[in-house]
N, C-alpha and C positions, 0 to 999 in steps of 0.2 A: 575567399580564405586562401589561405596559402598553400600551394600544392607541395612547395617543400616542406611545411608543416604537419602537415598534411599527412603524408610520407613517415614523419618522427613518429606522430602517431602512432603509425601502421607497426613501424618497426618495435615501438614499446610494448603494443599489442603481441604483436608475433614473439615477442622475446619468452611473453608466457606460457605460449604455447611450446617453443619448441623446448623450453626449460621444464616440462610436464607437469609444471603447476597449473594448468587448466585444459580439458581437451581442447575447448573450442571458445573461441571468443567473436561475437558480431557487435560489430559499433556504427553507428548513426553520430552526422552531423549535420542539420540543414543551417543555412544563414541564406537570410534575405534569400530564400525560397528556391537555393541550390542544394542539391542534397549526394552527400557523400555519404555510400555504405561501406563497410569491411567484413568480408566474412571470411573467418579463420578458423583451419583446424578441423576435429570430428565431434560427430552428435556425442561420443564416449570415446574410453582411451581405447585406440584400437579398429574403435568403429569408424563408419564411412566419413565422407565428409561433411560438413555440417552446409546447408542451403539458403539463401536467403529467406524460405517459407517454410525455416525448420519453427518447431513449437516449442515455448521456453513456461518454466512455469514461472509464473512472475510472482507468486505470492502476495508483499503486504502493496506491491504495484493494483492489486486490485481495489484497496481502499479508496485512493480518489478515484477511480471509473465510478465505483459505488456513491460515493459522493456527489458528483457531477448528475447523478439519476436521479436523488433524492432532492437536489436541486429543480432537477425539471419540474421535477411532483410538485414542488413550492409554486413556481411558474405556474402551474395548469391548476392551485388551488386545490389540489388532492391534501396535500402534510404543509403543515405550517412551524416556521421555525420554532416558536414558543410558546405551540399548544402543548399540551400536558399531554403525556401519550397513555393515560391507562386505562382508555377504552380498546384504543388496540393491540396492548400487550401488558393486561389485565394483571399477567405474573408479574409485574414491576410496579404494581400498586401499594401504595401505603404500606410502604418498605421500612425497615427494620436500619440500622446503620449501626454501625462498631463503632462503641465509645473511643476507643482505641484504632487506629491500624491495623496492629500488628498484637489487638489483645484477644482472650477468649472470645468464642463463636457466641457465649448467652449473656456477653455484655454489652448491649446496645440502645440507643434511644433511637424515638422516631424522626423520619427524615422530615424539614423541614416545608418539603417542594415536592412536586412531583417531576419525572425524568422528561425532557422537552427535546426534539428533532436536534437543536441547536447543540445539547450535550451528548448526543451521540457523536454528532461531524466533529467536536471540539474534545471528545474523549474525558465529558467530567462528567461521564453518569453515574461517577462514582463507584465504579466498578473496573479489574486492568490486570494486566500483568505488572506486576511491583519486582524493585530491583532492589532488593535489602540485602545485606551479608547474611542473614538469616531467615531460612523460610517460615513466616510467620502463620498462626493455624488458619487461618481464611485460605491463604494458597493452596497448603495442603488441602484443605476441605475441597476447593474447587478443583484439584488437580484429582482427587479420589473423583470426582461427579463427571468427570471426562468432561468439561466442556470446552477444552482448545485452550489453554492458556501456553501451551507452547509452539514451537516449528508445526506447520500445516500439517496436517492427516486425516484428508477423507474421509478415509475408510476405520477412521476409529471414534467420530462425531456419530450422536445420536439424530436422530431427526428432528427437524422443527421445532417440534409444539414441545417433544421430550426436553430439548435441548433448551428452550425456556424455561418450563418446570423446575429443570434443575437448576438454574441459573436465579430464578425465582424464590428457590428455597432457601438461598443464603443470604445475608445479612448484606448491601453493603459495604466496601469500606471505609467510605468516607461518603459525608452527604453531596447533592446533586449538586454540581458545580464548583465544588470543593478544590478538588485536585483534576491533574492532567493523570491518566492511569493508559497504557497504552491497550489499541486493540479489540478487545472486547466490545467498545461502542459501536464498532464497524461490524460485529457478529449479528448482533441487536438490530443493527440500523440494516440489515440482510433479511430478516426475518419482518420485521416491520415492511419493507418494502414491498417483500410476497403478500403479505396482507393486503397491502392494497391494492396491488396489481395482479393476482393472482399467482406468480412466480418471481424467486429475486430473475432467474435470467430471463422471462419474459419483460423486465422492468427494466431488465439492464439492455434488451434487443431493443425494445421500442421506444428509447428516451436519448440513447446515446450509441449503442452499437451498430445499428440500423441507420438512424442518419448517417454517423460515417463508415460506413460502410466495413466495419472490422466486422469480417466474414469468421475471420480465424478463431476470434476471444472467444470464448466459452467454459464450461465447467469439466466437459470430457474434452478430450483431446483422441486425436487419429493418433494409435501406435507407433504404423510407419513413418512420424513425421515429428515424433516428439524424441526430445533429447533424454540422456542421461541425465538424472541428479545426485550431487555428489555432496556429501557432508563436508566439514571444513576440514577436513582430515583424507580427505577422496576418498572413504567407504560410499559405497550407492547409498543412496538414500531413496531414491525411488527410478524403476527403469523405466524403460516406455512400455511395457505392459503391464505395470505398477499399478497403483492406487488412482492415479489421472486418469489412464483410459478407461474407468465405468463410470457410471453416474454415481454423484457423493450422495450421499444421504442427506447430508448437511452442506448445502452450495453456501461456500465461506464468502461475506464480502468484505471477510477481512483479508484472505490470502489465497483464494478456491480457482482464480482463473489461471488459461494459460493463453498466449498471444504470438504475436510475431514482430517483428521488427517494423515491416511497415502498420502493419495496426497499430501500433505503439506513435511511431508516426502521426496519423491521423489523428487521433488524443490527442498528444503534445501540441501539434501544428491550433487544433480547435483552442485549447487551452491559451497560446501564444497568442493569438489573436479573440481573445476574450469572448469566446462565445460563437464565433464566424466559424463557417463551415464551405469553403467556396462562395455560390454567389447566397449560401442562406445562413440560415445562425441554427444553432443548436442550443447552447442557451444566452440568457442577456448579458450583454456585457456589466451589468452592475451587480449580476448574479456570479459572476467570474470572480468579479474583482472582490467581490464578499469573502469569497472562498478563498482569495489568494492573500489576505489578510489573515494578518498577525492576529489573533484570538487572546492570546494567553499575556498574562498579566508578570510583570517579574515575581510575586509572589509566586504565582503558577509554577513559572519556570524553575524555582528555588528549591521546591516542594516535589519536583515532580519525581525524583527516583531513579531517570531515567541517566543513559550513560553519561558518567563524571564529565562537562562540559560542553553538552549538546547543544545546551539551548543558551550557550552565550553567543552563539553568532547567527540562530534560528530562533523560529518562530513555530505555531503552528494554524493552521488555518481551519476549513473544515476539509477532513480527511488527506492533507495533503502538508509540508512541508514549504518556509520558504527561508531564503538569510535574511538575515536584520544587520549584518556586519561583515567586511571583505573576511574571506578563511582561509585556513592551506590550501584550502583546493583551489586557489587564484579564479574566484567567483566575486563578483560584485553584487554587493544586494539588492534583491529584488527578484532574485531567480527561484523559481518552484517547481514544486515535482515530490518523487519520494523514491524509495530504492526495494525493493524485494530482498527478503534475509537469504534467499536460496540461488543468488549470485546476478540481480537486474538492479537496473537503473534508470530515470526517467528526470529530467530537468527540463523545463525552457525558461528561455532568461529575454523577457522585451526589452530590457535597454540594450540586448547585443542582438535582437530579431534570430534567435539562436534555438534552437531544438535543439540536443543529446540524449543519446541513449545508449545504454552498455549490458547487452545478454552473455551473461557466462552460465554455467551449470555446476559451477563449486557455490555453498554456504559459506557465509560470514557476513557477520555486522560491516556494512559498507565503511563506516569511518577509521576503521583498526584494520582493510583490507587494502593493499600495497597499491593491486591493479585497478582498482573501483579511483585511489589516489590520483594515480598514475593517469587513467582515461581523463578525468574532469582536467587535470594540471595538462597535460596534450590538449585536449580541447581549447581551452582559452588561449595556449601558446599559439594554438593553427589561426586564430583570430586576430589574433593581436596587430594593430598595425605598424 
């Protein structure tokens, strides 16, 4: 990596802190085994300095970790990708499906098949966040049921069995396998993993976190190390002694974990090397290859309802995204990872032998976030020949 270009990355990120756009930033770039970490700013506006072991709410970056845990159980033959989940998730058995996704809740048809693990991992279970100009009845009903259709709020979620009961009381938005719908599949996945392995955190520890030495990645944070989380308007979203400092009623596989830059490097490095961890393996190479392969058809992408243009250059695998064409952050096809809506990002790029991680405390959708765009542009400039 070019020291001069890494210096440019530092200057670009420092500018965001100096202008008061974020209180702090941690960046990490690893290429060919060489690691560069930069810690800038403070844990909160007016607070003490950030440190390399500061804890961040990684929100949706929880999803690929949970997906990796699920695939470890597939390798152990404790779960199967195509097997119906009716016995483990009876609340979702014999589902009814809305006749129209924006139609009334009492106009339904029977689902043609059961929901599978593959459906959960690819977000095609038939239920999830909708991005439509007007809120349809099913979204209003889901919000009234309090099943987490927005940003993560651990204290507002019911316990897993009650959450499943509420979800099961609603019709599916579309048939299983019929449409990519964000988020809910990961929360259902978390309940599934807990029912197979005792608790979600136990399964994550057994399959991914402990083998990788990710000791700081968990659902409940040490408030003394947890940064303040801010909304996009820089109002406080969650203080250090807030929701993430207490054990959640619903440990969310969609967005509940906290972590550090070094723990995330361990995960990103394992994925970069297709399951290898030091001298051993966490996952088999074919397993990771399946996870990072685009599972969506062009038809899926056309009706996803996600942010406009998002899938023009991207796909979705098992719990994470990958680039399928060159895009506006100077990446090349083949990198994979995911972002957290509370201000974090991770991608690994096998073609460049690269892991990049960005941790901030300001919420915002990454593709419309200049700090995010400038980080990734600067990362790829720093490794240019």
